[in-house]
C-alpha positions in Angstrom: -2.0 -64.1 -58.6 -1.2 -64.9 -55.0 2.2 -66.0 -53.7 1.1 -69.7 -53.4 0.6 -70.1 -57.1 3.7 -68.3 -58.4 6.7 -70.2 -59.7 9.6 -67.8 -59.0 12.4 -70.2 -60.0 10.8 -71.3 -63.3 11.7 -69.4 -66.5 10.3 -69.3 -70.0 12.5 -68.6 -73.0 10.9 -68.1 -76.4 12.9 -67.9 -79.7 11.9 -66.0 -82.8 10.4 -67.2 -86.0 8.1 -64.5 -87.4 4.3 -64.8 -87.2 4.6 -68.6 -87.8 6.9 -69.0 -84.8 4.8 -66.9 -82.5 1.7 -68.9 -83.3 3.5 -72.2 -82.9 4.8 -71.0 -79.5 1.3 -70.2 -78.3 -0.1 -73.7 -79.3 2.9 -75.4 -77.7 2.5 -73.4 -74.5 -1.2 -74.3 -74.3 -0.3 -78.0 -74.5 2.3 -77.6 -71.8 0.0 -75.6 -69.5 -2.6 -78.5 -69.7 -0.1 -81.3 -69.1 2.1 -79.8 -66.4 0.1 -80.1 -63.1 -0.3 -76.9 -61.2 1.8 -74.8 -63.6 0.5 -71.4 -64.5 2.4 -69.9 -67.5 1.5 -66.4 -66.4 3.1 -66.9 -62.9 6.7 -67.8 -63.8 9.4 -65.7 -62.2 11.4 -65.0 -65.4 10.6 -64.5 -69.0 13.0 -64.0 -72.0 11.8 -63.3 -75.5 13.6 -62.8 -78.8 12.1 -61.4 -82.0 8.5 -62.8 -82.4 9.1 -64.7 -79.1 9.5 -61.3 -77.5 5.9 -60.4 -78.5 4.6 -63.6 -76.9 6.8 -63.4 -73.8 5.7 -59.9 -73.1 2.1 -60.9 -73.4 2.4 -63.9 -71.1 4.4 -61.9 -68.5 1.5 -59.4 -68.6 -1.0 -62.1 -67.6 -2.2 -63.2 -71.0 -2.4 -67.0 -70.8 -1.9 -69.4 -73.8 -5.6 -69.9 -74.3 -6.3 -66.2 -74.4 -3.4 -65.7 -76.8 -4.6 -68.5 -79.1 -8.0 -66.7 -79.4 -6.3 -63.4 -80.1 -4.0 -64.9 -82.8 -6.5 -67.0 -84.7 -10.0 -65.8 -84.0 -11.8 -63.0 -85.8 -14.5 -62.3 -83.1 -12.4 -60.9 -80.3 -11.7 -57.2 -79.5 -7.9 -58.0 -79.2 -6.8 -59.5 -82.5 -3.3 -59.8 -83.8 -3.3 -59.5 -87.6 0.0 -60.6 -89.1 -0.8 -58.4 -92.1 0.1 -55.4 -90.0 3.7 -56.4 -90.5 3.5 -56.1 -94.3 2.7 -52.3 -94.4 5.4 -50.5 -96.5 7.9 -48.3 -94.7 6.9 -45.2 -96.6 8.7 -42.9 -94.1 12.0 -44.8 -94.7 11.4 -44.7 -98.5 10.9 -40.9 -98.4 13.9 -40.2 -96.2 16.2 -42.3 -98.5 14.7 -40.8 -101.7 15.4 -37.2 -100.5 19.0 -38.1 -100.1 19.4 -39.2 -103.7 20.1 -35.7 -105.3 22.9 -35.0 -102.7 24.4 -38.4 -103.1 24.3 -38.2 -106.9 26.0 -34.8 -107.2 28.6 -35.7 -104.7 29.4 -38.9 -106.6 29.4 -37.0 -109.9 31.9 -34.5 -108.6 34.1 -37.2 -107.3 34.1 -39.0 -110.7 34.8 -35.8 -112.6 37.7 -34.9 -110.3 39.6 -38.0 -111.6 37.8 -39.7 -114.5 40.9 -41.4 -115.8 41.5 -43.5 -112.6 38.0 -43.7 -111.1 35.6 -46.2 -112.6 31.9 -45.1 -112.5 30.9 -47.9 -110.2 33.5 -46.8 -107.7 32.6 -43.1 -107.8 28.8 -43.7 -107.6 29.0 -46.4 -104.9 27.7 -44.0 -102.3 24.3 -44.1 -104.1 23.8 -47.4 -102.3 23.2 -45.3 -99.2 19.8 -44.4 -100.7 18.6 -48.0 -100.5 16.0 -48.3 -97.7 17.2 -50.1 -94.6 13.9 -52.0 -94.5 10.9 -52.9 -96.7 8.1 -53.0 -94.1 7.1 -50.8 -91.2 7.2 -52.5 -87.8 5.7 -49.6 -85.9 2.4 -51.5 -85.8 3.9 -53.7 -83.2 4.5 -50.8 -80.9 1.0 -49.4 -81.4 -0.7 -52.8 -80.9 1.2 -53.6 -77.7 0.7 -50.1 -76.3 -3.0 -50.6 -76.7 -3.0 -54.2 -75.4 -1.0 -53.3 -72.3 -3.0 -50.2 -71.4 -6.0 -52.2 -70.0 -6.9 -55.2 -67.9 -4.3 -54.5 -65.2 -1.4 -54.8 -67.7 1.5 -52.5 -68.1 3.9 -51.3 -70.8 6.6 -50.6 -68.1 9.1 -53.2 -67.3 9.4 -51.7 -63.8 5.8 -52.2 -63.0 5.6 -55.9 -64.0 5.1 -58.5 -61.3 7.5 -60.8 -63.2 11.0 -60.3 -64.6 10.8 -59.8 -68.3 13.8 -59.6 -70.6 13.5 -58.6 -74.3 16.7 -59.1 -76.2 17.7 -56.9 -79.2 21.0 -56.3 -81.0 22.8 -52.9 -81.1 23.4 -52.5 -84.9 26.5 -50.3 -84.4 28.3 -52.6 -82.0 26.8 -56.1 -82.4 26.1 -56.1 -78.7 23.1 -58.0 -77.3 21.0 -55.8 -75.0 18.5 -57.2 -72.6 15.7 -54.6 -72.1 14.1 -55.1 -68.7 17.5 -55.4 -67.0 18.1 -52.5 -64.4 20.1 -50.4 -66.8 17.5 -50.8 -69.7 14.2 -50.9 -67.8 13.0 -47.4 -68.7 12.3 -48.4 -72.3 8.6 -49.2 -73.0 8.0 -52.9 -73.4 6.3 -52.3 -76.7 9.3 -50.5 -78.1 11.7 -53.2 -76.9 9.6 -55.8 -78.6 9.6 -53.8 -81.9 13.4 -53.5 -81.7 13.9 -57.2 -81.0 11.7 -58.1 -84.0 13.4 -55.8 -86.5 14.8 -58.4 -88.8 17.4 -56.7 -91.0 16.3 -56.2 -94.6 12.6 -56.6 -93.8 12.2 -53.9 -91.1 14.3 -50.7 -90.5 16.4 -50.6 -87.3 14.5 -49.2 -84.3 16.0 -46.1 -82.7 16.1 -46.0 -78.9 17.8 -43.0 -77.6 21.0 -42.6 -79.7 21.3 -46.2 -80.6 19.7 -48.4 -83.3 18.6 -51.9 -82.6 17.7 -54.9 -84.8 16.6 -58.5 -84.3 17.8 -60.1 -81.1 18.4 -63.4 -82.9 21.5 -62.0 -84.7 23.8 -63.0 -81.8 21.9 -65.9 -80.2 18.8 -67.9 -80.9 17.2 -68.2 -77.5 19.3 -66.1 -75.1 18.4 -68.7 -72.5 21.5 -67.7 -70.5 19.7 -64.5 -69.6 17.1 -66.4 -67.6 19.7 -68.8 -66.1 21.8 -65.9 -65.0 18.7 -64.4 -63.4 18.3 -67.5 -61.3 16.0 -69.8 -63.1 16.3 -73.4 -61.8 14.0 -74.8 -64.4 13.9 -73.2 -67.8 11.2 -74.1 -70.4 12.4 -73.2 -73.9 10.4 -73.2 -77.1 12.1 -72.9 -80.4 9.7 -72.9 -83.4 12.3 -73.0 -86.2 14.2 -76.1 -87.2 15.7 -77.1 -90.5 13.3 -78.9 -92.7 14.2 -82.4 -94.0 12.3 -83.1 -97.2 13.5 -86.7 -97.3 12.0 -87.4 -93.9 8.8 -85.6 -94.9 8.5 -87.7 -98.0 8.3 -90.8 -95.9 5.2 -89.5 -94.1 1.7 -90.5 -95.4 0.5 -88.5 -98.4 -2.4 -87.0 -96.5 0.0 -85.3 -94.1 1.8 -83.4 -96.8 0.2 -80.3 -98.4 -0.1 -80.5 -102.2 2.0 -77.4 -102.6 5.1 -78.8 -100.9 7.9 -79.1 -103.5 9.9 -82.3 -103.8 13.1 -80.2 -103.6 13.3 -77.0 -101.6 15.0 -75.2 -104.5 11.7 -75.5 -106.4 10.1 -73.2 -103.9 12.3 -70.3 -105.1 14.3 -67.8 -103.1 12.0 -67.4 -100.1 12.1 -71.1 -99.3 15.9 -71.3 -99.9 16.4 -68.3 -97.5 14.1 -69.8 -94.9 15.9 -73.1 -94.9 19.3 -71.3 -94.7 18.2 -69.2 -91.8 16.7 -72.1 -89.9 19.9 -74.2 -90.3 22.1 -71.4 -89.1 20.1 -70.5 -86.0 19.4 -74.1 -85.1 23.0 -75.1 -85.2 23.9 -72.1 -83.0 21.1 -72.9 -80.5 22.3 -76.5 -80.2 25.8 -75.2 -79.4 24.3 -73.0 -76.7 22.3 -75.8 -75.2 25.5 -77.9 -74.8 27.2 -74.9 -73.2 24.4 -74.3 -70.7 24.8 -77.8 -69.3 28.4 -77.1 -68.4 28.0 -73.4 -67.3 24.9 -73.9 -65.2 25.2 -77.3 -63.6 22.3 -78.3 -61.4 19.9 -76.2 -63.5 17.3 -77.9 -65.8 16.8 -76.7 -69.3 14.0 -78.4 -71.3 13.5 -77.6 -75.0 10.4 -78.1 -77.1 10.5 -77.7 -80.9 8.9 -79.1 -84.1 10.3 -82.2 -85.8 12.4 -81.8 -88.9 9.7 -83.4 -91.1 7.0 -81.0 -90.0 5.6 -79.9 -93.3 2.8 -77.8 -91.7 5.4 -75.7 -89.8 7.5 -75.1 -92.9 4.8 -74.4 -95.5 1.9 -72.9 -93.6 0.6 -69.6 -94.9 0.3 -67.7 -91.7 -1.5 -64.7 -93.3 -4.7 -66.7 -93.9 -7.1 -67.3 -91.1 -7.3 -71.0 -91.9 -3.5 -71.2 -91.9 -3.2 -69.6 -88.5 -5.9 -71.7 -86.9 -4.5 -74.9 -88.4 -0.9 -74.1 -87.2 -2.0 -73.2 -83.6 -3.9 -76.5 -83.3 -1.1 -78.4 -85.0 1.5 -77.0 -82.5 -0.8 -77.9 -79.6 -1.3 -81.5 -80.8 2.4 -82.0 -81.7 3.6 -80.8 -78.3 1.1 -83.1 -76.6 2.5 -86.0 -78.6 6.1 -84.9 -77.8 5.3 -84.7 -74.1 3.9 -88.2 -74.1 6.8 -89.6 -76.1 9.4 -88.0 -73.8 7.5 -88.7 -70.6 10.1 -91.1 -69.1 12.8 -88.4 -69.7 10.7 -85.5 -68.5 9.1 -86.8 -65.4 12.2 -87.0 -63.2 13.3 -83.5 -64.4 9.9 -82.0 -63.6 9.6 -83.9 -60.3 12.8 -82.1 -59.1 10.8 -78.9 -59.2 7.6 -80.3 -57.7 5.8 -80.6 -61.1 3.9 -83.7 -62.3 3.1 -84.7 -65.8 -0.6 -85.4 -66.3 -0.6 -88.5 -68.4 -4.4 -88.7 -68.3 -4.6 -85.4 -70.1 -2.1 -86.5 -72.7 -3.9 -89.8 -73.3 -7.2 -88.0 -74.0 -7.1 -87.7 -77.8 -10.4 -85.8 -78.0 -8.8 -82.7 -76.6 -8.5 -79.7 -78.8 -7.1 -76.1 -78.3 -9.6 -74.5 -80.6 -13.4 -75.1 -79.9 -14.2 -75.7 -83.6 -11.5 -78.4 -84.0 -12.7 -81.5 -82.1 -11.4 -84.2 -84.4 -8.5 -86.2 -83.1 -5.2 -85.3 -84.7 -3.9 -88.4 -86.6 -0.3 -87.6 -86.0 -0.9 -87.3 -82.2 -2.9 -90.6 -82.2 -0.1 -92.3 -84.1 2.5 -91.0 -81.8 0.6 -92.1 -78.7 0.2 -95.6 -80.3 3.9 -95.8 -80.9 4.6 -94.8 -77.3 2.1 -97.3 -76.0 3.7 -100.1 -78.0 7.1 -99.0 -76.7 5.8 -99.3 -73.2 4.4 -102.7 -73.9 7.7 -103.8 -75.4 9.6 -102.5 -72.3 7.2 -104.3 -70.0 7.6 -107.6 -71.9 11.4 -107.4 -71.7 11.0 -106.8 -68.0 8.8 -109.8 -67.6 11.2 -111.9 -69.6 14.1 -110.9 -67.4 
């Protein structure tokens, strides 16, 4: 990449969201890369990634563009395939370590109980047995192995210090609750793959990741996007993608029946604990992110922060089974088409913002409804076409009002 094509003052911030979120971010980036004239997503000056967004940010900062990432995530015929099922391998090492501690914990608890059985209830004396519960169900070391292999060829690097771009991967110190931006000067010696594994270690699902003498978990525990990291690093224009928003089942019910999958429950409680937890998690992080966005406008005046995310009635985003090939392919194309529709709908808002940074919005690309991210999906997206029609009617109404005036 030569100096003429780099964008040193443009930053990209990617939030978390598990495999679903990562795939959505790739599809959204592909749409943005097409529509923003002259913008190369692998040539930004600053990248920030959190959780699954850390995986994608690290790949893009290493020169893997959205199109290449889309093929890696959803195609089965490439040498560099990301299989989400690697995240579901049991953490046998963690299980064994905790199991070996049970005898010691049991006899210690028993001695404590027998020392004062008249005042100690069994549940109090044996409470220390909870220390034998594994700190995570699944093993996330596959992320480290995959990225080490991916960044060892094609001119890529697993070393923050050798990257041509500034990359920040945010994780949370479990013992202090402090956010740590790996890639900053004081934390640049950690391999990128390990930093990504730490940032994606969602408590309860994955054990904390040890780096030196510290243990790290998901970077989203403190903030959703950590966009301030990029703004403090000097980004004048920051493009943010947040794949997780609270789902509104009432809005979704108003959509045409063919747009709602047959397995979508009328009430989220009917989906059981996983659906309830997903909605709760989304609501918490989205509320926190909105608060952060308002704060950025006051703390970083003169900077432009542009956010892209799904709509709250996006059934596909909420209920997609990302562990099936069809689900991954459909979601990536869906994110691409929805972002195209969002760009066209917001064109009057976005064009002056982008113009301040020498970027033009290519309306011709956005009006071409035959475009598709994946080669085997050439049918126009109905939601995108409907969105474009709505926007065209709004333009016509605006023009008629102008003529009347």
